[in-house]
N, C-alpha and C positions, 0 to 999 in steps of 0.2 A: 616666399620664393626668392625675393631679392637677396636674402641672406645666403642662399645656396650659390647664387651667382658671385657674391662677394667672396665666399670661401673658395670657389672655383678659380676666381681671379688670383687670390692670394696663393693658392697652390701652384698655379702656373708661374707666378713670380719666384717661387721657391724651388721650382724644378731646375735641375742642372742638365743642360744639353751639351753634347760633345762639342758643338760649335762654340758654346760659352767657355769651354775649357781651353781652347786653342790659345797658346801663348803663356799658359801658366806652367810652372815647373812641377816636377814630380814631388818635390818637397812641399810645395803649396797644395797640391792635390791631397797628400797625406795629412797636412795640417787641417784641410777642410773636412777630411774623413773624421779626424779627431773631434772637430766641432760638431759634426753630425752625431757622432756617438754621444757626446756630452748632451746635446739637445734631446736625444732619445732617452736619456736617463733621467730627465726632468720628471717630477711627479705630476705636473699639470699638462703633459702632452696628451693630446687625444689620439685615439687609435688611427684615425685618418691621417693626422699629422705624422705619426710614427711610420705609416706606410710610405708617405712621401719622402720622409727623411731616409728611410731604408733604401728606396729607389735612388735617391741622390747619392748615398754612400756607395751603392753598387756601381753607378755611373762613374763616380770618381775613381774607384778602384780599377774599373775597366780601362779608363783613360790612362791611369798610372801604369798599368800593365802593358798597354800598347806602347807607351813611351819607353819603358824599360826594354821591351822587345826590340824596339827600333835601335836603341843604343847598343844592345847586345849584337845585333846584326852588323852594326857599323864598327864594332870593336876591332882593334888592331891586334895582330899576333906577330910574334917575332919568329922569323924564319931561321933555318939552320945557320945561315951566314950572318945573322944578327940584324938583318934588315926588317923594317916594319912593313907588314903587308895587311891589306884589308881582309878581315876574316870573311870567308865565304862559307855559306851553309853547305854541307856535304850531303844533303838529303837526296 
């Protein structure tokens, strides 16, 4: 039973939480996704580890998507008179 606790602890250490991602760049998030993909392609990865890596990759992609959405919403557009204006969503 102690081995299960150890694995559970290791899995918690490897999990990526959104709070852990605050302050990293989109580029860093994508680099970490590449690292996750590389880890999942290893021959000796267990099924449980691959599930945790998959979740980590999904969390990283969600974070990157949120960051990209934020930048898109803050993007500037050029008005007819050549002035920069904050892009406003017209939904």
